[in-house]
N, C-alpha and C positions, 0 to 999 in steps of 0.2 A: 692440400698440397699447394704451395705457392708457385706462381709463375716466375720466369726469369726476370721479367720487368718489375714484379713486386719485390723480389730479392734485391735487385739493384737499387730500387728506391729505398728499401730498408737500410742497406749498407751506406748509401749516401746520407740518409738522415742520421745514422749513428756516427758517421765520420764528422758531420757538422756539429752535432749536439752532445757528444760524449764528453763528460767532465774530466775524465782521466784516460785519454787515449794511449795505447801502446805505441811508442814511437819507433821501435825497431822490431826485427824479426825475433820472436821469442820461441824457444823450443825447450821443453822440459820432458825428458825421457826417464826421469827417476822412478816413475810409477811402473815402468815396463820391466823391471827386474825383480824377481822374487827373492826376498831375503831369507826365507826359510828353505834350507837345502832339500828337505823332504818333499816340498811342494814344487820344486823347480821342474819345469817342463810339463807340469800337470795341466795348467790352464795358460795357454800362451796369450800374452798381451802384446798388441801391436803398438810400437812406438810411433811418435809423431812424424819421424823422418821417413818411415816406410810408406810405400805406395799403397793406397787403399783400393781394393777391388770393389767397384760400385755395382750392386746387383740390379740397379734400375736400367732398363733398356728402353729408352724412349723410342717411339711413342707407345709401344705395346704395353709397358708396365703400368702406365697411369691412364687408363682409358675406360670408358663405359663399356666398350665391347669386351674387354678383359673381365670386368666384373660380371657381365651377363654370362660369359662362358663359364666362369667359376661357379656361379649360382646354378647353372644348368647341370654341371658335373656333380654338385653336392646334393641336389634334390633328386632323390631316387624314389619315385612314387610307388614302387613295389614294396617299400618299407613302411608306407603309411597305413596304419590300421583303419579298417572301416569303422564307421560310427556305431554299428551294432555291437561290436566287441568292446566298446568303451561305455556304453550307456546301459540303463536298466538294471544296474547292480542293486541288490537288496542288502540292507544292513545285516551284518553277521552277529550283532550283539543283541541282548535282550532289551537294552535301553535305546535301541535305534541308533541315531547319530548323536545322542546326548553325550557331552563330554564330562558330565558330572555336575555337582551343585555349584551355583553361583556363590559369591561371597556373601550375599544377603541370606542365602539358605543355610550357611554354616552356623553352628551354635555359638553363643557368646562365651568368651573365655573367662 
């Protein structure tokens, strides 16, 4: 995630070095209308002129503290299997863990 200063620097660089800058305010809402009547209102698409609800809530959303809290919520040690339940398994087939003959063991065609 970039900081405000980094974004401002990027915008300034683009403004100075863009070979074909857009000189006016450009709005294209043609994509926001469904042409197939059977799909209309199925998947709403937000146009450019509509206000965007920003889910980021600084400083809480982008912090190490939030990541640590999320990790502690996700890791539930009661669901971790003990080592004894995973180890010491014996092969269930007669050829042990052998996957079969190698290419060099196959007969010539």
